[in-house]
C-alpha positions in Angstrom: -10.2 -41.8 -7.6 -12.4 -41.8 -4.5 -11.2 -43.8 -1.5 -13.1 -46.8 -0.3 -14.2 -45.0 2.9 -15.5 -42.0 1.0 -17.4 -44.2 -1.5 -19.0 -46.0 1.5 -19.9 -42.6 3.0 -21.5 -41.5 -0.2 -23.6 -44.7 -0.2 -24.8 -43.7 3.3 -26.0 -40.3 1.9 -23.9 -38.5 4.5 -20.2 -37.8 4.2 -19.6 -36.1 7.6 -21.3 -36.2 11.0 -21.1 -32.6 12.1 -22.0 -33.3 15.7 -22.1 -36.4 17.8 -25.7 -37.5 18.3 -27.2 -39.4 21.2 -23.9 -39.7 22.9 -22.2 -41.2 19.9 -18.5 -40.5 19.5 -17.4 -38.3 16.6 -16.3 -39.7 13.3 -15.5 -38.2 9.9 -17.5 -41.0 8.4 -21.1 -42.1 9.0 -20.1 -45.1 11.0 -23.5 -45.3 12.7 -25.3 -45.8 9.3 -26.1 -49.3 8.0 -25.5 -48.3 4.4 -21.9 -47.3 5.2 -21.1 -50.7 6.5 -23.0 -52.6 3.8 -20.9 -50.8 1.2 -17.7 -51.2 3.1 -18.3 -55.0 3.6 -19.0 -55.3 -0.1 -15.6 -53.7 -0.9 -13.9 -55.9 1.7 -15.3 -59.1 0.1 -14.1 -58.1 -3.4 -10.5 -59.3 -4.0 -9.9 -56.2 -6.2 -10.6 -53.8 -3.4 -9.8 -55.8 -0.3 -6.2 -54.5 0.1 -7.5 -50.9 -0.1 -10.0 -51.6 2.6 -7.2 -52.9 4.8 -5.1 -49.8 4.1 -7.9 -47.3 4.8 -9.8 -48.9 7.7 -7.1 -47.7 10.1 -8.5 -44.2 9.7 -11.6 -45.2 11.6 -9.6 -47.0 14.3 -7.8 -43.7 15.0 -11.1 -41.8 15.6 -13.0 -41.6 18.9 -15.9 -43.5 17.4 -13.9 -46.8 17.8 -14.9 -46.8 21.5 -18.4 -47.7 20.3 -18.7 -51.5 20.5 -20.6 -51.8 17.2 -18.1 -49.7 15.3 -15.2 -51.7 16.8 -16.9 -55.0 15.8 -17.7 -53.8 12.3 -14.1 -52.6 11.8 -12.8 -56.0 12.9 -15.3 -57.8 10.7 -14.3 -55.7 7.7 -10.6 -56.6 8.3 -11.4 -60.3 8.5 -13.5 -60.2 5.3 -10.7 -58.3 3.4 -8.0 -60.8 4.6 -10.2 -63.7 3.5 -10.8 -62.1 0.1 -7.1 -61.7 -0.4 -6.4 -65.3 0.4 -8.8 -66.5 -2.3 
């Protein structure tokens, strides 16, 4: 079974950023791609996958890319969505 983060990366048509571009900090996931976050947010809203999102999102928090404001806000938003989905 593929992880939530890997499935989101596949949705962005790019699994690994080989080099940081335009001063963006490195990540194993395409965190600067809109499709990645759209897919991840969809998983976070789904009660069946919300816990897995909470379990895996920490991987992104441990990468240098978390210093990017947009990435940081998206990680926080994904956490909030997943927690709300679990409450319902």
